[in-house]
C-alpha positions as CSV (number, residue, x, y, z in Angstrom):
1,M,8.1,17.4,-1.0
2,C,5.4,15.3,-1.7
3,L,5.6,11.4,-1.2
4,A,3.5,8.6,-3.1
5,V,3.9,5.3,-1.3
6,P,3.4,2.0,-3.3
7,G,1.0,-0.7,-2.2
8,K,-0.5,-4.0,-3.4
9,V,-4.7,-4.1,-4.2
10,V,-5.7,-6.8,-2.2
11,E,-9.3,-6.3,-2.6
12,I,-11.6,-3.8,-5.1
13,V,-14.5,-2.3,-3.5
14,G,-17.5,-1.1,-5.7
15,D,-17.8,-1.1,-9.7
16,D,-18.8,2.6,-10.6
17,P,-15.2,3.8,-12.0
18,L,-15.9,7.5,-10.1
19,L,-16.4,6.0,-6.8
20,R,-14.5,2.7,-7.1
21,S,-11.8,2.0,-4.2
22,A,-9.4,-0.8,-3.0
23,K,-8.0,-2.1,0.0
24,V,-4.2,-1.6,-0.5
25,S,-1.6,-3.6,1.7
26,F,1.4,-1.2,2.6
27,A,3.5,-3.7,3.8
28,G,0.8,-5.4,5.5
29,V,-0.7,-2.5,6.7
30,I,-4.2,-2.4,5.1
31,K,-5.8,1.1,3.9
32,L,-9.0,2.0,1.8
33,V,-7.7,3.8,-1.5
34,S,-9.5,5.8,-4.1
35,L,-9.2,4.2,-7.6
36,T,-10.7,7.2,-9.5
37,C,-7.2,8.1,-11.1
38,T,-6.3,4.7,-11.8
39,P,-9.4,2.7,-13.6
40,E,-7.3,-0.2,-15.0
41,A,-5.9,-1.4,-11.4
42,K,-7.1,-4.6,-10.7
43,L,-6.4,-7.2,-8.2
44,G,-2.7,-8.1,-7.1
45,D,-1.4,-4.7,-9.2
46,Y,1.0,-2.1,-7.3
47,V,-0.2,1.1,-7.0
48,L,1.6,4.3,-6.2
49,V,-0.6,6.1,-3.3
50,H,-0.7,9.8,-2.5
51,V,-3.0,11.1,0.3
52,G,-5.2,8.2,0.0
53,V,-5.4,8.1,-4.2
54,A,-3.7,5.5,-6.1
55,I,-2.1,8.0,-8.8
56,S,-0.4,5.2,-11.0
57,T,0.0,1.5,-11.3
58,I,3.7,0.2,-11.0
59,D,5.5,-3.1,-11.3
60,P,6.5,-5.0,-8.3
61,E,10.2,-4.5,-9.1
62,D,9.5,-0.7,-8.7
63,A,7.6,-0.9,-5.5
64,E,10.3,-3.2,-4.2
65,L,12.8,-0.6,-4.9
66,T,10.7,2.0,-3.4
67,F,10.4,0.0,-0.3
68,R,14.1,-0.3,-0.3
69,Y,14.3,3.6,-0.6
70,L,11.7,4.1,2.1
71,R,13.6,1.9,4.5
72,E,17.2,3.7,3.9
73,M,15.2,6.9,4.7
74,G,13.6,5.4,7.9
75,E,10.2,5.9,6.7
76,L,9.5,2.4,7.6
77,D,10.9,2.7,11.1
78,G,8.2,1.3,13.3
79,L,6.9,-1.4,10.9
80,D,8.4,-4.8,11.1
81,V,9.0,-5.7,7.5
82,P,10.6,-8.6,7.1
83,P,13.7,-8.2,4.7
84,E,13.3,-10.9,2.3
85,H,9.9,-9.7,1.2
86,Q,9.0,-6.2,2.0
87,V,6.3,-5.7,-0.3
88,G,3.1,-7.3,0.7
89,A,4.7,-8.6,4.0
90,V,2.3,-8.4,7.2
91,A,3.4,-5.8,9.7
92,P,2.7,-7.1,13.2
93,N,2.7,-4.2,15.3
94,G,0.3,-1.6,13.6
95,P,0.5,1.4,11.0
96,G,3.9,2.8,12.4
97,R,4.8,6.0,10.2
98,L,3.0,5.4,7.1
99,G,-0.3,6.7,6.9
100,A,-1.3,6.4,10.5
101,S,-4.6,8.6,10.4
102,A,-6.2,6.8,7.5
103,P,-8.4,3.7,8.3
104,T,-6.8,0.7,9.0
105,F,-8.3,-2.9,8.2
106,S,-7.0,-5.8,10.3
107,T,-5.8,-8.7,8.5
108,P,-4.8,-12.3,9.8
109,A,-1.0,-13.2,10.2
110,P,0.0,-15.5,7.8
111,S,0.4,-19.3,9.0
């Protein structure tokens, strides 16, 4: 079974449509993701990511619903995602089970 995980585009990297990528937040865990398959993605959009590639853009409600399903399946275990706002929240304890092998960029904690 394949799994695509929703994340929020927090920074766009590059201008070339074939090489463009983004820093994407998965409940606060930031990963570098290819935007080759989603040239329409822009800052603030939610994208579905499979093996490091954004395969589609989705609306925030669908992203939230997917995170709720992932939580119910136990796939967010190890991520301290605040229940009041799962999508884009900061995970203070690191990558957990989502994409632990991909490069992680640290982000400052909210004040």
